C-alpha positions in Angstrom: 25.2 38.0 -22.3 24.0 41.2 -24.3 20.8 40.5 -25.9 18.3 42.6 -27.8 15.4 44.2 -25.4 13.0 45.0 -28.1 12.0 41.6 -29.5 9.9 39.1 -27.9 11.5 36.0 -26.8 10.1 32.4 -26.5 11.6 31.9 -23.2 12.4 35.2 -21.3 13.9 33.3 -18.7 15.8 30.6 -20.9 18.9 30.8 -18.9 16.9 30.0 -15.6 16.7 26.4 -14.9 13.5 25.3 -14.6 11.4 21.9 -15.0 10.4 20.6 -18.5 6.8 20.8 -19.1 6.2 19.4 -22.9 8.6 17.6 -25.2 7.8 18.6 -29.0 8.3 16.0 -31.3 10.6 16.1 -34.5 7.7 16.3 -36.9 6.3 19.3 -35.5 9.5 21.2 -34.5 10.3 22.8 -37.8 6.7 23.9 -38.5 7.2 25.8 -35.4 10.3 28.0 -36.8 10.0 31.0 -39.0 12.8 32.0 -41.9 14.2 35.1 -39.7 17.5 34.6 -37.9 19.3 37.6 -36.1 23.2 36.6 -35.5 25.2 37.9 -32.5 28.7 38.1 -31.3 30.4 36.8 -34.6 27.4 34.6 -35.3 28.1 32.4 -32.5 24.7 33.6 -31.0 21.9 33.0 -33.0 18.1 34.1 -32.1 16.0 31.9 -34.1 12.5 33.2 -34.8 9.6 30.8 -33.7 5.2 31.0 -33.7 6.3 31.2 -30.0 9.1 34.2 -30.3 12.8 34.6 -30.4 14.7 30.9 -29.6 18.2 31.7 -28.5 20.7 29.2 -29.3 24.6 29.1 -30.5 27.5 28.7 -28.3 29.5 30.8 -25.9 33.1 30.9 -25.1 33.9 29.4 -21.5 37.2 28.8 -20.4 35.7 26.5 -17.9 34.7 23.2 -18.9 32.7 20.7 -17.0 32.6 17.2 -17.7 30.0 14.7 -16.4 30.4 11.3 -16.2 27.4 8.8 -16.0 26.9 5.4 -14.9 23.4 4.7 -15.6 22.4 1.3 -14.5 18.5 -0.1 -14.8 17.6 -3.6 -13.3 16.2 -5.5 -16.1 12.5 -6.9 -14.6 12.2 -9.2 -17.1 15.4 -10.9 -16.3 15.2 -10.7 -12.6 11.6 -12.1 -12.6 12.7 -15.2 -14.6 15.5 -15.5 -12.3 13.0 -15.3 -9.4 10.8 -18.2 -10.7 13.1 -20.6 -12.6 14.9 -21.2 -8.9 11.4 -22.5 -8.3 10.6 -23.5 -4.8 14.0 -25.6 -4.0 16.3 -23.5 -6.4 16.3 -26.3 -8.9 17.3 -24.6 -12.5 17.4 -26.8 -15.5 21.0 -28.0 -15.6 23.1 -26.7 -18.7 25.0 -29.2 -20.2 27.7 -29.5 -23.2 27.2 -32.0 -26.2 30.5 -33.5 -27.0 29.7 -32.9 -30.9 29.3 -29.3 -29.8 31.1 -27.0 -32.5 32.6 -25.0 -29.5 33.8 -28.2 -28.1 35.3 -29.7 -31.2 36.8 -27.1 -32.3 38.4 -26.3 -28.7 39.9 -30.0 -29.0 41.4 -29.6 -32.0 43.1 -26.3 -31.4 44.4 -26.4 -27.5 48.2 -26.6 -27.5 50.4 -26.7 -24.3 53.3 -24.3 -24.9 56.1 -23.1 -22.7 54.2 -24.2 -19.6 50.6 -22.9 -20.1 47.8 -23.9 -22.3 47.2 -21.7 -26.0 43.4 -21.9 -26.9 41.5 -19.9 -30.1 38.1 -18.2 -30.3 35.2 -21.2 -31.5 34.2 -18.5 -33.9 30.2 -19.3 -35.0 30.2 -16.7 -37.7 32.9 -15.2 -40.5 35.0 -13.9 -38.3 36.0 -11.1 -41.5 32.4 -9.7 -41.1 33.3 -8.6 -37.6 33.1 -4.7 -37.5 36.1 -3.0 -35.5 34.1 -1.3 -33.1 37.0 1.3 -33.3 34.7 4.4 -33.0 32.7 3.6 -29.8 35.9 3.0 -28.1 37.5 5.8 -29.4 34.9 7.8 -27.7 35.2 6.1 -24.3 38.8 6.4 -24.5 38.4 10.3 -25.1 36.1 10.4 -22.1 38.4 8.3 -20.1 41.4 10.9 -20.9 39.1 13.8 -19.9 39.0 12.1 -16.5 42.3 11.0 -16.0 43.6 14.6 -16.2 41.1 15.6 -13.9 42.1 12.7 -11.4 45.7 11.8 -11.8 45.5 9.3 -9.1 43.0 7.3 -11.3 45.2 7.9 -14.0 48.5 6.5 -12.0 46.4 3.1 -10.6 44.8 2.3 -14.4 48.7 2.6 -15.6 50.0 0.4 -12.9 47.7 -2.3 -13.6 48.5 -1.8 -17.7 52.2 -1.9 -16.8 52.3 -4.9 -14.9 50.0 -6.9 -17.5 52.7 -6.0 -19.8 55.6 -7.1 -17.6 54.1 -10.3 -17.1 52.9 -10.9 -21.1 49.1 -10.6 -20.5 48.8 -7.8 -23.0 50.9 -6.0 -26.0 51.2 -3.1 -27.5 50.3 -3.0 -31.2 52.8 -0.7 -33.4 51.1 -1.2 -36.7 47.4 -0.4 -36.1 46.5 -0.8 -39.5 43.7 -3.7 -39.9 45.6 -6.8 -41.2 44.4 -9.1 -43.7 42.3 -12.3 -42.8 41.6 -11.8 -39.3 39.3 -10.2 -37.4 39.7 -6.9 -35.5 37.9 -5.4 -32.6 38.5 -2.6 -30.1 37.4 -3.0 -26.4 35.9 -0.1 -24.2 36.7 -0.2 -20.7 36.5 1.2 -17.0 37.6 1.3 -13.9 35.5 -0.5 -11.4 35.8 -0.5 -7.9 35.3 -3.1 -4.9 35.9 -1.6 -1.5 34.5 -5.0 0.1 37.6 -7.2 -1.7 40.5 -8.0 0.5 43.1 -8.0 -2.9 41.8 -6.0 -5.7 40.2 -2.8 -4.8 40.1 -1.2 -8.6 39.7 -3.7 -11.9 39.8 -2.8 -15.6 36.7 -4.1 -17.0 36.4 -4.7 -20.8 33.1 -4.5 -22.5 33.1 -7.1 -25.3 29.4 -6.5 -25.8 29.6 -2.9 -26.9 28.9 -2.3 -30.5 28.2 0.1 -33.2 24.6 0.6 -34.3 23.5 -2.1 -36.5 26.5 -3.9 -35.8 27.0 -7.5 -33.7 29.4 -7.1 -30.5 32.3 -9.5 -30.2 30.2 -11.3 -28.1 27.7 -12.2 -30.9 30.6 -14.0 -32.8 31.9 -16.6 -30.5 29.7 -18.2 -27.8 30.5 -21.1 -26.0 28.9 -24.0 -24.1 28.6 -23.7 -20.1 30.6 -26.5 -18.6 30.4 -25.6 -14.8 28.3 -27.7 -12.6 24.9 -27.2 -10.9 25.1 -24.6 -8.6 22.3 -26.6 -6.4 24.6 -29.8 -6.4 27.6 -28.1 -5.7 26.0 -26.7 -2.5 24.5 -29.9 -1.6 27.8 -31.8 -2.0 29.5 -28.7 0.0 27.1 -29.6 2.9 27.7 -33.0 3.2 31.3 -33.6 5.1 32.2 -32.1 8.2 35.4 -30.1 6.9 34.5 -27.2 4.5 36.9 -26.7 1.6 36.8 -23.7 -0.8 39.8 -21.7 -2.7 40.0 -19.7 -5.9 42.4 -19.8 -9.0 44.2 -16.5 -8.9 43.4 -14.7 -12.1 42.3 -17.7 -14.0 41.4 -16.6 -17.2 44.7 -14.6 -17.8 46.9 -17.9 -17.2 45.7 -19.2 -20.5 47.2 -18.1 -23.6 45.5 -16.5 -26.7 46.8 -17.9 -30.1 48.0 -15.1 -32.4 45.5 -15.1 -35.0 43.0 -14.3 -32.4 44.8 -11.7 -30.4 43.7 -8.3 -32.7 39.6 -9.2 -31.7 40.8 -8.0 -28.6 42.6 -4.8 -29.0 42.1 -1.5 -26.4 43.1 1.9 -26.6 45.0 4.1 -23.6 45.7 7.6 -23.6 49.7 8.3 -23.7 49.3 11.0 -21.0 52.8 9.6 -19.4 54.4 10.5 -22.3 52.8 13.2 -24.1 50.6 15.9 -22.1 50.0 18.3 -24.8 47.7 16.0 -26.6 45.1 13.9 -24.6 43.6 12.0 -27.5 46.6 10.4 -28.8 46.1 6.6 -27.7 48.6 3.5 -27.7 46.4 0.3 -28.8 47.1 -2.6 -27.1 45.9 -6.3 -27.8 45.7 -9.2 -25.1 47.5 -11.9 -25.2 45.8 -14.3 -23.0 41.8 -15.2 -22.7 40.1 -12.3 -21.0 37.3 -11.6 -18.5 34.2 -10.3 -20.2 34.3 -12.2 -23.3 31.3 -14.7 -23.0 33.2 -17.9 -24.5 36.0 -17.1 -21.8 34.2 -19.4 -18.8 33.7 -22.0 -21.4 37.4 -21.8 -22.6 38.5 -22.1 -19.0 36.6 -25.0 -18.0 37.6 -26.7 -21.1 40.9 -26.0 -20.4 40.9 -27.2 -17.0 39.1 -30.3 -17.7 41.6 -31.3 -20.5 44.2 -30.5 -18.4 43.2 -32.6 -15.1 42.8 -35.9 -17.4 46.4 -36.3 -17.4 46.3 -36.7 -13.6 43.3 -39.5 -13.0 45.1 -42.0 -12.2 47.9 -40.5 -9.9 45.3 -38.1 -8.1 42.2 -39.8 -8.7 40.2 -38.0 -5.6 41.7 -35.0 -6.4 41.1 -34.8 -10.1 37.5 -35.5 -9.3 37.1 -32.7 -7.2 38.4 -30.3 -9.9 36.0 -32.0 -12.5 33.0 -31.5 -10.0 33.6 -29.0 -7.3 34.9 -26.3 -9.9 32.5 -23.5 -11.0 34.4 -21.4 -13.1 37.4 -20.1 -10.9 36.2 -21.1 -7.3 36.8 -24.5 -5.6 34.0 -25.5 -3.3 34.1 -29.3 -1.7 34.2 -30.7 1.5 36.0 -33.6 3.5 35.4 -36.5 5.9 38.3 -35.4 8.1 41.6 -32.9 8.0 44.2 -35.5 6.7 41.9 -36.0 3.9 41.1 -32.2 3.2 44.8 -31.8 3.5 45.9 -34.5 0.6 42.8 -33.2 -1.5 44.0 -29.6 -1.3 47.9 -30.4 -1.8 47.4 -32.5 -4.6 44.9 -30.0 -6.1 47.7 -27.3 -5.8 50.1 -29.5 -7.5 47.9 -30.3 -10.4 47.2 -26.8 -11.3 50.6 -25.4 -10.9 51.3 -27.7 -13.8 48.8 -25.8 -15.8 50.7 -22.4 -14.7 47.7 -21.5 -12.6 47.7 -21.1 -8.3 44.8 -22.3 -6.1 44.8 -19.4 -3.6 42.6 -17.9 -0.6 42.2 -21.7 1.0 39.7 -21.7 3.5 37.7 -23.9 5.6 35.8 -24.1 9.2 38.7 -26.0 10.6 41.0 -23.9 12.0 43.7 -26.8 12.7 43.5 -27.1 8.8 43.8 -23.3 8.2 47.1 -23.6 10.4 48.5 -26.8 8.5 47.8 -25.2 5.0 49.7 -21.9 6.2 52.7 -24.5 7.3 52.7 -26.4 4.0 53.2 -22.8 1.9 49.4 -22.8 0.8 48.3 -19.4 0.7 45.4 -19.2 2.9 42.3 -16.7 2.7 43.2 -13.0 3.7 40.4 -12.9 5.9 41.8 -15.8 8.0 43.4 -14.6 11.4 44.8 -16.1 14.7 41.8 -14.0 16.5 38.8 -16.5 14.8 36.1 -14.7 16.1 37.0 -11.4 14.1 36.7 -13.2 10.9 34.0 -12.0 8.7 31.5 -13.8 6.5 33.1 -15.0 3.1 31.2 -16.1 0.2 30.3 -19.3 -1.3 28.6 -19.2 -4.8 27.0 -15.8 -3.8 25.8 -17.1 -0.6 27.1 -15.8 2.9 29.1 -18.2 5.0 30.2 -17.5 8.8 33.4 -19.7 8.3 33.9 -19.7 12.4 30.5 -21.1 13.4 30.0 -23.1 10.2 26.6 -21.8 9.1 24.8 -19.7 6.5 23.3 -16.1 6.8 21.7 -13.8 4.5 22.3 -10.1 3.6 19.0 -8.2 3.0 20.8 -4.8 3.2 20.1 -4.1 -0.5 16.2 -4.9 -0.1 16.0 -2.7 3.1 17.1 0.3 0.8 14.1 0.7 -0.7 12.0 3.7 0.3 8.8 3.0 1.8 7.8 6.5 1.0 7.6 6.6 -2.5 4.6 4.8 -4.1 4.8 1.0 -4.2 3.9 -0.1 -8.1 4.0 -3.4 -9.7 7.7 -2.5 -10.8 8.8 -2.1 -7.4 7.7 -5.7 -6.2 9.0 -6.7 -9.1 12.7 -5.5 -8.9 12.5 -6.5 -5.2 11.2 -10.1 -6.1 14.7 -10.2 -8.8 17.3 -9.0 -5.6 16.4 -12.3 -3.8 19.2 -14.7 -4.1 18.4 -18.1 -3.0 20.0 -21.1 -5.0 18.9 -23.7 -2.3 15.6 -22.4 -1.7 16.4 -22.1 1.9 13.8 -18.8 2.1 10.9 -20.5 0.2 8.5 -20.2 3.3 9.1 -16.6 2.9 9.1 -16.1 -0.9 6.1 -18.2 -1.8 4.0 -15.6 -0.3 5.7 -13.1 -2.5 5.2 -15.6 -5.2 1.4 -15.4 -4.7 1.2 -11.4 -4.2 2.9 -11.2 -7.9 0.2 -13.7 -9.0 -2.6 -11.1 -7.6 -0.9 -8.3 -9.5 -1.8 -9.9 -12.9 -5.0 -10.5 -11.6 -6.0 -7.3 -10.9 -4.0 -6.1 -14.3 -2.1 -3.3 -12.9 0.1 -1.5 -14.7 3.9 -1.2 -14.1 3.4 2.4 -12.5 0.0 1.7 -10.9 0.3 1.7 -6.9 -1.1 -1.4 -5.2 -4.6 -1.3 -4.0 -4.8 -1.0 -0.3 -5.4 -4.9 0.3 -2.7 -5.5 -1.5 -0.2 -3.0 -0.2 -1.2 -4.3 3.3 -0.2 -7.7 2.0 3.1 -6.3 0.7 3.9 -3.9 3.5 3.7 -7.2 6.1 5.8 -9.2 4.0 8.3 -6.5 3.9 8.3 -5.6 7.4 9.7 -9.2 8.4 12.7 -8.6 5.8 15.2 -7.9 9.1 14.2 -11.4 10.4 16.0 -13.1 7.6 19.4 -11.4 8.8 18.6 -13.5 11.9 18.5 -16.8 10.1 21.4 -19.4 10.7 21.1 -22.3 8.7 23.9 -24.9 9.3 26.2 -25.8 6.7 26.7 -29.5 7.2 23.2 -31.4 7.1 24.5 -34.9 6.9 28.3 -36.3 7.8 28.5 -39.1 4.9 31.5 -40.8 7.2 29.5 -42.1 9.4 27.4 -45.1 10.0 23.8 -44.6 11.0 21.0 -44.1 9.0 19.5 -41.5 7.0 16.1 -40.7 5.5 15.2 -38.1 3.2 11.9 -36.3 3.6 10.1 -35.2 0.0 7.9 -32.5 0.1 6.1 -30.8 -3.0 4.7 -27.2 -3.6 1.1 -26.9 -3.5 -0.4 -25.9 -6.9 -3.5 -23.9 -5.3 -3.4 -21.1 -2.9 -5.4 -21.5 0.0 
């Protein structure tokens, strides 16, 4: 770039990347500018005079464009810490419940229908849906960024397109050929992106839709349709899971997408997709789609799923009492977590539950158990077993049960502390670092209480010393933290037996009760 050499520049090396020394606020920026300007290169470059000298600004022609996409995730310390303390010493959280008189439940009962082999539900709007902003500008900007990414990465575009074509073929989504806003209904456009999970054995890539997105000063779709929590208490579920010899787990395939969404609510779950397959000249030409089914990502979806299943199984209470009880009390969102006294009981429970759910167009799959005979029987009966199962049972990796690692073969719980061990101890250890570490410990039953109680005591010390978020720990506190952190690898060696009590036995059992001391000694 040719610039005049006979003037003084505010930064003679403006084109050389350097560290930023100071940020100036808008309240003084314009006081630093003078009136004189020099325009160069057909007015594309402007030299703006200032009290520091001339500032170079404007644009240059460049045939090569660089696009950068950032996904920034910041741990919310307050939420993580709340979760850490809410679990208390033995993992007990206040149980959520649903009042039968709850507005969402009343709306569900009055609107649920069974059409063409599947249930149809509507959104229980708590606000006037006519006031919902359509979020189009936000969704359009996301779609433009996605189009640029597709041009650079045709493989990603192909994967994305295959999923959407499958959705359309299965009646999960449909095209909107007249995207003008209809009258007397809510319209909302959902941004979306690809999420990859390499550890997944079935779905490596998923398209995730954001119903919490919103324009400035507007509420998101999630702000208009809340729903009660109908899921059972995790602590109770895990305790029940440990009470019998035969463990049973499964999940519902694409559970949310098996429930139809009534037509009048479908425009509230629209999204844009670049028409790159049929139009190579204009990457910003988009096709409008909308969901015909309940989708993951909307706050009310777990409520609608649970309410639908509970409504459905009531038809089968007399015919399949044990299976309906299991589906009512041992189903967390789309995961079945249960146990049985013997193989015969486990087989009947699973087959009956499979029959019940198929009548709602829902398929139970990934059946898993610590009993290999049951696994082989399931396979022979045509039930879809967990993909991790193989004849060489010694090669079966860990499975997840409500977020906890479960060794299926040897039937014990263990703990994965890799995330915590990635902490760089060469960097300063501050109060913020410790709080973030505390929030990463997931222990819903309280197996790790003797270990985590030490961290809770340390957190109390931080508040007593009135440390700021970015303050480094004092030497005595750092020594306590360092000792605690050095013992983290030992957690991965813990093996907690899943079965604590065989309820089929006749022997007496005793419960030992303990309490957490109020004062640190």
